[in-house]
C-alpha positions as CSV (number, residue, x, y, z in Angstrom):
1,M,0.0,0.0,0.0
2,K,2.8,2.4,1.0
3,L,4.6,1.5,-2.3
4,I,1.5,2.4,-4.4
5,L,1.1,5.6,-2.5
6,T,4.7,6.6,-3.1
7,I,4.4,5.9,-6.8
8,L,1.3,8.1,-7.1
9,L,3.0,11.0,-5.2
10,L,6.0,10.8,-7.5
11,T,3.8,10.8,-10.6
12,F,1.9,13.8,-9.4
13,S,5.1,15.7,-8.5
14,F,6.6,15.2,-11.9
15,G,3.4,16.1,-13.6
16,C,3.2,19.4,-11.7
17,K,6.8,20.2,-12.5
18,S,6.3,19.6,-16.2
19,Q,3.2,21.9,-16.3
20,N,5.0,24.7,-14.4
21,N,8.0,24.6,-16.7
22,P,6.7,23.9,-20.2
23,E,9.3,23.1,-22.9
24,K,9.8,25.9,-25.5
25,V,9.2,24.8,-29.0
26,E,11.3,26.5,-31.7
27,T,9.7,27.2,-35.0
28,D,10.7,28.8,-38.3
29,K,7.4,30.6,-38.6
30,T,7.0,34.2,-37.8
31,T,4.7,35.3,-35.0
32,E,1.5,37.0,-36.1
33,L,1.1,40.3,-34.3
34,K,-2.4,41.3,-33.3
35,P,-3.9,44.2,-31.2
36,P,-4.2,45.2,-28.4
37,F,-0.6,46.5,-27.9
38,K,1.3,47.4,-24.8
39,N,3.3,50.2,-26.3
40,Q,4.1,52.3,-29.4
41,G,6.9,49.9,-30.4
42,E,4.4,47.0,-30.7
43,Q,2.0,49.2,-32.6
44,E,4.7,50.1,-35.1
45,N,5.8,46.5,-35.5
46,Y,2.1,45.7,-36.3
47,W,2.0,48.4,-38.9
48,T,5.2,47.1,-40.4
49,Q,3.8,43.6,-40.5
50,E,0.6,44.8,-42.2
51,L,2.6,46.8,-44.8
52,F,4.5,43.7,-45.8
53,K,1.3,41.7,-46.0
54,K,-0.5,44.3,-48.2
55,E,2.3,46.0,-50.2
56,Y,5.0,43.4,-50.6
57,K,6.1,42.5,-54.1
58,K,9.6,41.1,-54.6
59,Q,11.7,43.5,-56.7
60,S,15.3,43.8,-57.9
61,Y,17.3,47.0,-57.4
62,E,20.7,47.7,-59.0
63,L,23.7,48.6,-56.9
64,Y,25.0,52.2,-57.1
65,L,28.0,51.7,-59.4
66,N,29.5,55.2,-59.5
67,E,32.0,56.5,-57.0
68,I,30.8,56.7,-53.4
69,K,32.6,59.3,-51.2
70,E,32.7,58.8,-47.4
71,K,33.2,61.5,-44.8
72,D,33.9,60.7,-41.2
73,G,32.0,57.5,-41.4
74,T,28.6,59.3,-41.2
75,E,28.2,61.0,-44.5
76,F,28.1,59.4,-47.9
77,I,28.0,61.3,-51.2
78,Y,26.6,59.7,-54.4
79,D,27.2,62.1,-57.3
80,N,25.1,65.2,-56.5
81,K,23.3,63.8,-53.5
82,S,24.3,63.2,-49.9
83,L,23.2,60.9,-47.2
84,S,24.0,61.1,-43.5
85,I,23.6,58.2,-41.1
86,Y,23.6,58.2,-37.2
87,G,23.6,55.5,-34.6
88,I,24.3,52.7,-37.1
89,D,26.6,49.7,-36.4
90,E,29.5,48.9,-38.6
91,P,28.0,45.9,-40.3
92,L,25.0,47.9,-41.3
93,K,27.1,50.7,-42.8
94,L,28.0,48.3,-45.6
95,L,24.5,49.0,-46.9
96,F,25.7,52.5,-47.8
97,K,29.4,51.7,-48.6
98,K,28.4,49.1,-51.1
99,G,25.7,51.2,-52.7
100,I,22.8,48.9,-51.7
101,L,21.0,51.9,-50.2
102,Y,21.5,55.4,-51.7
103,P,19.5,58.6,-52.0
104,Q,18.5,58.1,-55.7
105,L,16.4,55.2,-54.7
106,I,14.2,57.6,-52.8
107,S,14.3,60.8,-54.8
108,G,15.2,59.6,-58.3
109,F,18.2,60.2,-60.6
110,T,17.8,63.9,-61.2
111,T,20.5,65.6,-63.3
112,E,19.8,69.1,-62.1
113,N,22.8,70.9,-60.7
114,R,22.8,72.4,-57.3
115,K,21.7,76.0,-57.1
116,T,24.2,78.6,-55.8
117,E,23.6,80.4,-52.5
118,K,22.6,83.5,-54.5
119,E,20.0,81.5,-56.4
120,L,18.7,79.9,-53.2
121,D,18.4,83.2,-51.5
122,S,16.1,84.4,-54.4
123,L,13.6,81.6,-53.7
124,S,10.7,82.0,-51.4
125,V,10.4,79.8,-48.4
126,S,8.0,77.4,-50.1
127,E,10.0,77.3,-53.3
128,R,13.2,76.5,-51.4
129,Y,11.4,73.8,-49.5
130,F,10.0,72.0,-52.6
131,Y,13.4,72.5,-54.4
132,E,15.2,70.7,-51.6
133,L,12.5,68.1,-51.3
134,S,12.6,67.2,-55.0
135,R,16.4,67.0,-55.0
136,G,16.4,64.4,-52.3
137,D,19.6,65.8,-51.0
138,N,21.0,65.9,-47.5
139,L,18.8,63.0,-46.4
140,T,19.4,61.5,-42.9
141,I,18.9,57.9,-41.8
142,T,18.5,56.9,-38.1
143,N,17.0,54.1,-36.1
144,L,18.1,51.4,-38.7
145,E,17.1,48.0,-37.2
146,E,16.7,44.4,-38.4
147,L,13.1,43.1,-38.0
148,D,13.7,39.5,-36.8
149,F,10.0,38.9,-36.2
150,L,9.4,39.3,-40.0
151,S,12.3,37.2,-41.3
152,N,11.2,33.5,-41.6
153,S,14.0,32.4,-43.9
154,P,17.8,32.6,-43.5
155,K,18.0,33.9,-47.1
156,T,16.0,37.1,-46.4
157,K,16.4,39.8,-43.8
158,R,13.9,42.7,-43.3
159,F,14.7,46.1,-41.9
160,R,13.2,49.5,-40.9
161,F,14.7,53.0,-40.7
162,W,13.7,56.6,-40.1
163,L,14.3,59.0,-43.0
164,G,14.8,62.7,-42.3
165,R,14.5,65.3,-45.0
166,P,15.7,68.9,-44.9
167,K,13.2,71.4,-43.5
168,S,11.0,68.6,-42.3
169,V,10.5,68.1,-38.6
170,N,8.9,64.6,-38.7
171,P,10.9,61.7,-40.1
172,Q,9.3,59.0,-42.3
173,I,9.5,55.3,-41.9
174,Y,11.0,53.2,-44.7
175,I,10.9,49.4,-44.9
176,F,13.3,47.2,-47.0
177,E,14.3,43.7,-47.6
178,L,17.6,42.1,-48.5
179,T,18.0,38.7,-50.2
180,N,21.1,36.5,-50.1
181,E,20.4,33.2,-51.9
182,N,23.6,31.6,-50.6
183,A,23.0,32.4,-46.9
184,D,22.0,29.9,-44.2
185,K,21.2,30.1,-40.5
186,N,25.0,30.4,-39.7
187,T,25.7,33.3,-42.0
188,K,26.9,36.4,-40.1
189,L,25.2,39.8,-40.8
190,K,28.3,41.3,-42.4
191,E,28.7,38.4,-44.8
192,F,25.0,38.4,-45.5
193,I,25.0,42.1,-46.5
194,M,28.2,41.8,-48.5
195,N,26.5,39.2,-50.9
196,S,22.9,40.5,-50.7
197,K,20.6,42.3,-53.1
198,L,17.9,44.8,-52.3
199,T,14.6,43.1,-53.2
200,F,12.0,45.5,-51.6
201,L,11.9,49.1,-50.5
202,K,8.7,51.0,-49.5
203,E,7.9,54.2,-47.7
204,G,5.7,54.0,-44.6
205,W,4.1,56.3,-42.2
206,I,5.2,59.7,-40.8
207,I,6.5,59.8,-37.2
208,I,4.4,62.3,-35.3
């Protein structure tokens, strides 16, 4: 009788321990984000998820093949347009050094020369604003981050950044995807970027 009672107690004890410490199951599938949200970060992750679901179409962008000039590791010049980056880790800087991301992807390949200071002074406030906006010059990129929750394959990585424009107080969100067909789960970020292609780029919402 005592033996039976002991076996029952041990069985109950192991059962409780198993329930209190459930084993985590790893999966390759991304987690579907749904409201309600605890904070603004979760809300923006949801918006990003929905943008990919509704707007995604795999594309193919060419590298910037002309000379890229670098200043102090934070400013990159692509012909007649410049791009400044802040708070970005060294592996991610390869995006700009290799010409995967460059201003012309956002503003287009305009051939208009820069206006002189005298010409700029002759413009009204609104004319100067739209001139600088159309040129796509002096853009700023911050808050560049990889979106692990949206990458369900070792061959693709998805990212988000804030784009700042001259004379504009509020930055705009941009989303992009890189594809490296030779990558696997052991590929480091630097190696992934070095051999990747830009396969999606889309503007998102304005940060208020």
